Structure formats: C-alpha cells, structure tokens
N, C-alpha and C positions, 0 to 999 in steps of 0.2 A: 249733580245724579248725568248731567248731559255728559260729561268726562267718562264717568264709568262705563255709560252704555257704548260710548266710542270704543272705549278700550276694547270692553266684551266683543265688539263687533269686528276689532281688529286680533283680537284672539280668536275666535271661529273662523275669520279668514285665512289666518294663516293654518289652523287645524285642516280646514279642506283642502287648503292647495295640496299641504304636503301627503294628504290620504288620495289626493288626485293622481299625484306624483308616485305611487306603490303600485306596482302591477301584480294583483292578486293571483291572477291566473300562474303564475311563477312560484315554484317552490322556493323559498329562502335557502340560500346556503346556509350550510353547518359552521355555526364558530369555530374558533378555533379550541383546542383540547383544554382543559382547564389547567394553570400552573400549578403544578403541586411541589411545596417544599420539603426536602426531604433533610431527616436528622441527620447528625454529623456521626459518621462511624468511623473510631481510631484501630489502628493495627500496629502490631510490632511481632516480631518474629525471634524464637530462642533460639540458640544454637543446636539443637538437637532436632530441631525444624517446626516445633510446634508452634502454629501459628494463633495468633492470638487476635479476635476481633472484640471491641469495648463499645458499647454505646448506653449514654449515660439518658437517664430520664429521671426525676426528681419530684414526680408527681405524687410516690407515695413511696414508704421506708422497706422498701424491699427488692431480693437482687436476685439474678438467677445466672446459673453457668450450663452451658450446654457443651459436651465434647464429641466432635464427628472424627471418626478416622476412614480416610477419605482411600481405602485399597479397594482393588478389583474382586469382583466375586471371586470364591474359589470355589471348584468342583471338588468336592469330599468324596465322593465314590461309596465304597464300602463302608465308610464313617460319617455316611450325610449326617447331620445333628453336632457334630462335634463343636463346631463355634456357637452353635446356641446352646448347648449345656456350657459351656466355658463362660459364655454372658450372665447367664444363670449361677453361675459358681462366683461372681465377681462381688467384693465386698463382703463376703462370709467370714471375715476374720485375718487379721494382718499380723504381722509381728509385736505390731504396738497396741492392738485392740481385740478383744475378742467379738464373735458375731454379736453375741445378745447384747454384749456394753454398748458397741456400734449402734443397734435397733435402739435400745434404751437412751443412749444420748439424742440420736434424731429425733425422736419420739419427744423428748424433755425440752428440745431447741423448738417444738414446731414447724421442723424443717422436711424438705423431702428429698432422699437421697436412690437413685438409681443407676442400673449399670445394665450394657447392653453388650453385644459380641462385636461391637464397634462405635460405642458410645457408652456415655455417662452423662448422668444430670445433676444439679443440685438446686435448692432453691428453699430461702429463707429470708425472713425480717433481716432488713440491714443490718442490724447491730450483732446479731449470729453469724453474718455471711463470712466473715475472715474462718471462724472454724468450722463452719458448715463445708464451707470449698475443702479445706484442710481433710477432712473426714474423706471426701470425695478423690482428692487427692492422693490420699494415703492408699483407699479402695483401689485407684487406677493403677499405682505404682506397686503395692507390696501386698495384692491378694495372696492369699495361702490357699491352696487348693485341698482339702483333706478328703480321706475314704471315705468317711462315715457322710460327709454331705455331698461328694458324688454319689454315694447310694442312694442316698436320698432323690437326689435329683435325678436317676436313671430310672428310678421308679416312678416318680409323677412325669417321666415322659411318657414311658410304656403305659402309663393308663392313661393319658393323653390320648395316646394312639390308641388304643383299644376302644376308648368310648367315641373315637368316631369312626369305628370302622363300619360301623351303618348308616353315619351320617350323609346322605345321598350331596348335600352342599359342598361338604368337605372332601368327597372323593371325585367330586365334578371339579371343583378347582385344579385338583390334585394332576388329574390326567389332562386339564384344559393345557397347564403348565407344561407338563412332558412332553405333549404335543406339539406347542407352541414353538418352544425352545430347542426341543432334543431331549433323550435321555441324558446325554454326556455334558448339558448343556449346566452351569451352577444354578439356573431359574427353573429348568428343567427337572432336575433331580428331587426327590422327596426323602423324608425321614420315614424309616419304618421301625418292624420291631427287630428285623435282621441288624439294618445298621446299630442302631442305638446298642442292641447289645454285644458288638464289635468294638465299641469305644470303652478306653481305658483312662483311668486318672493320668497315666501318661501323655494319653492321647490331648487330653485337655489342656495340661502344662504346657505341651509341646504348642498346641496351635495360641495359645495367649503368651508364650514368649518368642513366636514366630511374627503374629501379627498385630499385636494389640502393641503396639508401637507408636512414638510420637513424630515420626517421619513424614507420614500424608496426612496428619491430624493436624482438627482446628477448636480450637476453645471460644466460644462466644460468650462474654460475659455482659449483662444487661441489667440498667435499672437505676437504681440509686447509688451510684458510686460516683469515687474520685477516680479516674485514670491512673493519676501520677502513684497512688495507693495502690492500686490493683495492679499494676504494671510490676513495682516492687513485690507485691505478695506472691505472683504469679510465678517469677522470679525464684521466689523461694523455696516456692511448693512444687513446682515442675520441671525445673532446671537439671534435677538429678533422674530423672526419666530418661533413661540410656536407648537411644537411636540404634536400630541394627537392620539390617540390610534384608528388604523384606522381597520373598521371592516372587517375579514377573511370569505371569501365567498367559499361554495363548486360548483366547476363550472362543470357540466354534461362531464361527454367524449363524444363526436361523435362519431357516429359509422357509418358503411359502410353498403350497400345493401349486401347480401346474392350473388345476382347475377346480374351481369352488366344490367342496364335497361334504358330506354329510359323514361325522365321526361319531358312532353311537356306544355309549357306556349302559349296560341295562344295570338296573336296581330295581329289585323285585319288590323292596319296599317303599317306592317312591309313590309317594300321591300328587307329585305333582313332577315337572321337568323343566330341568336346569339347562337354557339354553346360552350358549355364547358363540356368537360370530367373530372370528379372531384372524389378524394377519400381522405378519410383522412389517416393520416400517423402519426407514431412516431418518428420524427427527430428535435434535437437542437442541435445549433450551439456545437461543442466539441464531438458530437458521434463519433463513430468508423467509422460509414459508411457515415460520413458526405461529405469529399472530393468526394467518387464512386459517391454520388447522384449527386454532383455537375457536374461532368466530364459527367456522363449517363443524363443529363436535357439539358447540353450545346450540346451532340450531337443529341439527338431528337429534341427539340425545342428551342434551346437559342440564334437562331438569323439567320440571312439572309441566312445562310451557313448550317443550319440544316437541317434534316432531314423534319420537318414537312412543312418548309418554301419549302424546294425544290420539295418537290411532290405538295402540293397543290397550291402554286403560278405558280414555275417556269416551272412546268411539267404539271402540270393541268388546271392553270388559274382558278381556282374556288373562289380564294380570294385576297385581297391587302397583307395578311401575317397571317400564323399560328404559333402559339408558344406553349409553355410549360412553367410552371413554377413550383418549388419547395419551399414552401413557410415554413420554420422553426420557430420553437415557442416551447417556454416551455408549453404552453396552449393549443393550436388546431395548428398543423400543417396539410398541406394537399401537395397534387400533383395537378396538372391544367394545362389542355392543351385546346386553344381557338381557335375558328375563328368566323370569320364573312364571310359566304358566301351568294351567289345569290340563291332565294329561289331555282330555280330548280334544283342546285345542293347539295342541303342539305343533302339529304340521300347518295350520292357519296361521301361527302365529310368527313360526320360519317364513312363509311367503308373505306376510307383509313386512317382517324386519327386512329382509332382503329389498322388497319393495321400496322400503323408505332409503335404504343404503344408494340404492341403482337411481333413485328419482333425484337426488342431492349431488348425484355425479353427472348425469346426464340432462336433467334441467334447473335452469337459471333458481336461484332463490330470488326473494322477492325484496325490494329495496326496505320495507317496512320489517320483515327480519331482520335483515341486516342492521338495520338502526337500534332495534331491541338489545340484538345480541351485542352491537357495542356499548351501548347505555349499562348494561349487566356489568361487563367488564371495566368501565369506566365506573362507575359507581364502587364495584366493589374494593378495585385499586384506591381509588381515592380514600375508602373508608381506613384500611387494611393500612397504607402508608403514614397513616397517624400513630400506627402502634410499636413501641422500640424494639419489639420480636419480628417485624416485617423487614424494619431497617437492617436488622442481625441477618436476616435470612438473605435478604439482597445483597449484602456485603460478602456473605459464605459462596452466595451463588457466583457472584463476580471472579472469585478467587476459582471456584470448581471447574466453572466454562470459561475460564478467560474471556470473560464479556469488557468491553470498553468501560471504562468508568462513567461515562455519560448514557449507560443502557438502558436502565429505570429513568432517568431524568426522559427519554424520547420514547419509554412505553405507550403511552397512550397517543403521541403523535403516530405513533406505528399501527397501531390498533385504527386507529380513525381512518388513516390512507388505505386500508383492504378494500377491494372495490369487489363487486358481484362476480366479476370473471378471476379474480383469486382464489373466492372461496369454493367457484366451483372447479378450478384445477386444481385448489388443495383436496378437494372431495376426492375427483379421478385418480389424481396422486399415491393418498396416503389409505382410503378408504377401497380397498380392494375386495369388491363384490365380486370381482372374477376371479381371484385367486384367495379365498379364504376357506377357513376352516370353520365348519356351523359342528361345534361342539355339542352334543345333546346326551343328558344323563336321566334318563327314565325308564319307566316301565315298559318294555316292550310289548308286553302282551298287549297294553292297552292303546300303546302309540303307533306300532312299526308298520302296520297295515295300511295307515294313511300316508307315514312319510315314505313309503315305497312308491307310492301314485306321484310322488314330485319329479323333477326332472335332475335331481342329484343323486350321483354316487353314494352307498352307502357301507361305509367299511368298519367293521366292530371291533372295538376293543375292550378289554376285562379293566376291575377296577384299578389295577397298575399300570394300564396304558399298554399291556400287551395286544397284540393283532390278535382276534379271535375269532369263533363263528357267530353267525348266527344263534342269538338266545331261543333254545326249545319253548315254543310256544304253550303248550298245550300237551298232556298226554292222555292218552285211551282211556276212557271208563270202564273199568270190569264188567263182564257181561252180568245182567240181574242187579248191578248198585243201582239203588235209588236214594232221595232224600231221606229218607224214613231209615234206609238202612243205617246209613253215616250218624243220623241222631241218635237210634239205639244204642249203637256203639258208644257216644258219646255218656249217656246215660249210665253205662254198664261201667265204664270206666270210672264216672265222679262218682261212682256208689252204687249203681243197680238202680233199675226203674222204678222198683215198688218203694224205694226211700225217697226217690225223686219224687214220686207221684203224692208223698204222703205230707209233702212241704207245702204248706197252705198260704204261709206268710215267711218273708225277710226282710230285713234288717241289714244296713250296712251303712258302717261310717269310715271314711278315708279323709287321710290329709294330701293337701297338696301345694302348689305354688304357681302363683302368675308373677311374672316380672318380679320377683324376688317378694310378692304378697303372700303369707299365709292363705288357705283355703282349706274350710272343712266342708266334706261332700257327704251328704247323708241321703241315703235311698231306701226309700221303703215300696213293698209291693206286696200285695195280696191277692189271691186269685178272684175272679179269674183274669184280671186286669186293670185293677185300681193300682195305680201308681204315684208317689210324690219323690220329688228330686229338688232340696235344698242345698243350696251353697250359702255359704256364712265366710265373713270377713271379718276377721279381729270380733266376733260375736256377733256380730250382726247380719240377717238374712239379707245377700246380696242378691240372689234370685230364686225363682220360685215357681216349680212346673208341677201339676196336680192335675191329676185323671178319676174320677169318684167310679168309674164304670159307664156312666151314661153322659156326662158334661165334664171340660176341664178349662185350665186356664192358666197363663203363664205371668208370671209379675215380677218386674225389676225395675228399680229406682225409682219407685212409688209410682209406676204405672203397669197397670193391669189388663190383659188382652182374654178376653174369649176364646177358646176354640172354635176355629172355622169347621164346618161341616165334613170335608174333607179330615182333617186332623182329627175328627172324632171316631170316623171309620177306622182311620189306622190306627189309633190306640184301642179302639174295640176289639182288631184283628190281634194286637201283641197280646197274645198269652202270659201269663205271669203267674209264680214267681218265675220260672223260664220260659222265655220267648222259644227255646228249642224246638216246645213242642207242638207250637206253630210253623216252625221252620221244616218240619218233618213234610208240612205238606208244601212244601217250595218243590224248585225242579234244582234237581242235580245239574249243575250246568259243564262243569269241566272238573280237571285236576291240574292245578296250576305250580308249578315249581317255584320256590321262593327261599334266596340262600341256602341251597342245598337240599330242605325239605321240600316233599310235596303232599300239596292242601286240595281235599274237597273242597267245591265253590258250591254252595246251597243258594240260589236268588229265590228270593221271595218279597215281592212287592218291591218296593226300591231300594232293595237291601241285599249285600252279597254277604254271605258268612262262611269262614274259613276254618275247617277241622281237618287236623294234620291225620295223615293217611296212616301214620305210624303209630303215634301215642293216642290219637281218636278225640283229645282235646280239642277245645275250641280256640282258636288265636286271635281272630280279628273279625269284627263286622264294619262292612263299610257302604253306608246309608249315602243316597246319593240327592241332594236337595235343592231343589228347584230357586233360582234366584234370579232375578231382573237381568243378570248377565248372563245367564246361564246354568246348567245345572254345575255342582260343588260336589266332591265325593268326601264326606266327613266319616274319617277311619276311626273306630275304638278298638284296641288293642286288648287281650288279655294274657297275663302269665302268671307266674310264681302259686301255682295251686295249691294250696292247704287246705287240710281236712277241718269241717266242721260238725262235728255228732255225725260223723260218717259218711260226710260227701265234701267232695273237692270243691271248694270255691276259690276264685281269680284274686290274689291281693295284690298285684301291682295292674293298674288298669290306666293304659294312656288314651289320648284323647287328640285332636288335630281340629285347632279351632283358625281356621283361616293362617296365619304366617306365626301363632304360637303353638306351642307343644305343652299339653299339659298331661303330666302326670302323678297318678295317684296313685300312694299307698295306703290299703285296707288298716285300718286297726281293729277293727269289730266286726263281726255278722253273728245275728241272733236268728234262729231258726222257731218259727211259730210262736215267736213271744217279741214284746216291744212294738208291737202294729196293731193299732186300733183304726174303727171306721173314723175317727175324728181327723186322724192323719190325712186325709183325703178330702176335707171339705175347703 
C-alpha cells in the first residue's frame, strides 16, 4: 500500500509540474496540416491526342468513364446554340445501331450514357462496362444526325426559350452574362428564337466535325478496373477517332466599369428582385492568390454562416439566402455576390451587400473567422480526397492547368499558410466594390424610387441587354374612372352583372403539383362570405381553411388554429362568390403597364387587384402578408377564361408561395350546386 501511495504522489507531482510549465495565457500554435494519402492515377496518350487517366477503386463492382474536350469557348454569333444542339443530338443513332436500339440496350444493362457538346459519360456495373464503354465510343465517333431528330430538337429548344420568356431568373442571368462579358464574348451571347431558327442540320454536322475531336480531349476511367485491360480496350475503341485541326480564336477580354453602377432590367411581372454584384477578375487554379481568395469568399458569402447570409437573412430577413462566388477560369474569371429579395427591400439589400463587400476589403477579418474558413476547406478536402472521382478530377486539373505534380499534396499546407493580411489583400484585389456592376432585375414601379436615392448611377437595359430608357412607372387615370367602373366592366365582360349577381354559390376543383407531387385544390364559396379551401395530396387532406361567416380556422398536419379577430374581420369583408363586389368599394390607384399591356390597379385593404384595361378581365391579385421579417407580397394570377353556364371563369390559376410557384388547372366549376352549409363547418 505504501508503495502505491508513493507512486500516486509521484504521478501527481509530475502532472502538477507539467501543468506549471504550460503558459495558459498564450494561444497554442496550430498543428501541422494533416497528411493526406492520395490514390494513384495512371495515364497514357493515344496517337490522336486523346489522354486517358485511370484510377482504380475496387470497393464496389462498378466503373465509369467521363470524356472532356478542352477546346476554347466559341462565339457562335447569329447561330448561337448550334453546339448545344449538336451535343443534344449525339448518340441518337450510328451506322451500327439505331437510336431506339441504343436506348433499349443501355436500359437493359442498367447503365447510364450521355453526351454533351464537349463531353460524354458512361456508368455501369463492372461486368457490363466493356460493352457500355463501346456504346459510348460509338456515339462519340460515329453519331449520325438526321433531319427528323434535328427538327425535334429545334422544336424542343424553341419551346424552352418560349417557356422562359417571362422568367425573371432566366432573363436576369442572361443580361448579367451579356453585361459582364460583352455581347461578342462566348460567355456573353445567348440563344434566342432567331439564332435557333438560323441553325441548319448542316451547321450541326459542321460543328461536330470541326470541334468534337480527340486533339484536346481527356478520358477519365475510374472504378473497379484493371489498367492493363482498360488500356487495351481504350486503344481498340478510340484509336480510330480521327484528330483534325481545331480553329483557334481570339476571345475578347471582358472589362469592368470605371465606377460602380446599377444596371437595371425592368420585369413587370417580378414579385422579387434578382440582385447580382459582379466584376471581372484574373484568377485561375494554381495562381498565388488562389488560396487567399477562396478563404476570403468563404468568409464573405460562402454559406449559411458567412457574412452576407448572416446579414441579409438572419439579421434583416430580406431574403432566403445571399451568397458570393469566385469563378476561376483560364478564359474569363468573375466575382459575383447574389440575392433574391423582396421588392420593398431592394435598395436596402444593395446597401447591405455593398457594405459587406467593402467591409471585408477595408477591415481585417478576425482570427476566428480565418480559423473557421480554413477548417471548412481542410475538412472538405480530407473527405473528398478519399473518393476515386476526386483523384481523377485532380489528375485532370493538373493536365488542364499545367499544375506541378505535388500541387494537391501541398494544398492544405498552402491553405493553412494564408494570413489575415493575405485575405484582405485578396479581397481588395478581387472583390471590386469600386468597379462593380450591380445588376438588378425587378419591377421598376416598386423599386426604382428608392434605388434612385442611392449613390449609384442607374443605367437601364431591356431583357436582351440592350440599353433603353427608364421604364414608364404609371399612366394617367382617365377622368371620371373609378374602381366601381372597373368592376362593372369586368362583370359585363364575364357574362353580365345580372347573371353574376344571380350566383349564390360556386364550387371549383383544380389540379396542380408541388415539387412533382400532385395536388387537388377544392374551393367552395357561398354568399355573403362563407369560404372553404381544401388541398389534398394523394387523396388525403393536407390543409384546410374554412370560414362560416362568423368564425373560422386553418388546419394542416393535424394542427388546427382558430382565426384571430383581425382575420375574421378580413374574411367578413371579403364578399363571395365574387370578391370583386367588395373591390368596387376600393380605390383605383393607378394604371400600370405590364408586358406591353395596361392594367387598372384597385387597392382594397391589403390587396391590389389588376384588371386589363383592354379586355376588362381580372389578371392578378397581390395580397400583402405581414411576417416577422416584414411585408411579403403573395400574388395569385388568373387566365384562360372559359364559359360555365354563361359566365366566364379562369381555368388557369397561379400562386406564389415563397420560392415556390404553384400552377393549378381548373377541371370543374359548378354554379349554385354542390355546396351546403356543412362545407363550412
């Protein structure tokens, strides 16, 4: 026992001595970057210029192949879209196999094969990989382009363009790219109806024969493979793919504006503003500043803990998220900070985003921010480097960017070597708050008054990026025109006021979907103000809202909430079956131009109602909903009017719920039948 006590005292003495030698007032030095072991990538090159990179991984019995053709971007001019159409038509039949037979065989093998304008890929189980790679190689080398398939693809492309004609996000990205890179730059041009109609089958074939060549191509094969066997297989499949001279082009260098300015694109149907703060930079993988820029961007807008997100979402509640991105490129690199915000806070969002950009430029970040940013990259790197596709990707990057062999072995060391001063210098150099375009796509009538109060010059552009004039904000209301006149015209157009007033109840059933899940919306209304709205999913009631004329409730996911006094008062004021009876008592606020049409806008309580000045039909209702983060506009659109018992009803109804767009197609309307008092219990 005495020996044990002496031993214990000795241990305690040593512990106290060691603790006494540690200076707790000093922050310990960071440890060395973790050592990461990289998988091995083997490569070889065919005589036609095709470089093959192989990575073995025998954990699962599967393999994949990815083809990348590293050509310069091409400016396509009045035939913009030809390379995209060519990529879509690849693999639709070769001299040895028809399109249908090709697709059936791929499905039978449980494989995936796809093609792009400068790429191809194949994925399958190991035992089928030889055949699957052969099918891909056949499509790469021998694709046939038929007039029938060309006509189909041209129509699909034109339909896609038409469907995006009023998409605020699509138009925002289009104009942002054009202004950032220039109209004569491959990244700045866009595909239009005119350019697609200019494209012929001969143009597609010429593009394929000119640019879809092995000269600058890389084939990555990874998975449960035997390199010796793969080398033999690839030589057999791809050696006959003929190289040819690929034209070289001079790409214009994008330039920044001399002083930060707002570039505004008016979209009358915008319910929120798309903001992008952009400037061109010179940065590519392997540059000295690359690591500091990565960390600076991570701190500014790299995720949900970054400054932009914390400010605009967590603190201000302006948006669902605000982020920044640095796009490295050998051709045209950019810095970009973005947010989709409510119209009413567009100007405030611009101010806050610019504040964050300039703050990281002119004020040093904290030690903790740098530590967290490094930890994020270190953790991600260590996890991803275990994946065979990452090893293959790194091997490809070494080829594309002429990186040293030990580039990725030193990656973490270089990340950890970045200092606070390095981050600030990178932010000053690459986040050009003094020479940025603030591209805003939104509804001018809602946002321009406040944007004009900022310190930035505003230049106006149409939805194709052409300079234009400031959009008309409102038109004068004809003398003597009132809200009641507008509603009377609406009643006359849809069937006559006498018929409308004879309607005591309505039932409407509509189909829709949310994220691919089918919905059924059933709405019932009975005068003077009884309403019921039920949304069903897969036959089950998902949500229900009922008002019986005196009180009501909302029910969803098994939880029921009774209406509050202010909600009851609002429901009582909403006369049904036609709310327009109540709208006649509102205020005719303005005539607003939208997409080339003019609309009377009646304001009734917290709702704006839009009636077409020419047709008289109601096109939209916009309700302002108060939330903890401020007012949010919730629009409902009406179109495709059809006659039911002599009265026109809208058969297409659209609703905006946060980031989601719901579109309902009415299937049934009943007048003065199918509704009882039990529906409002």
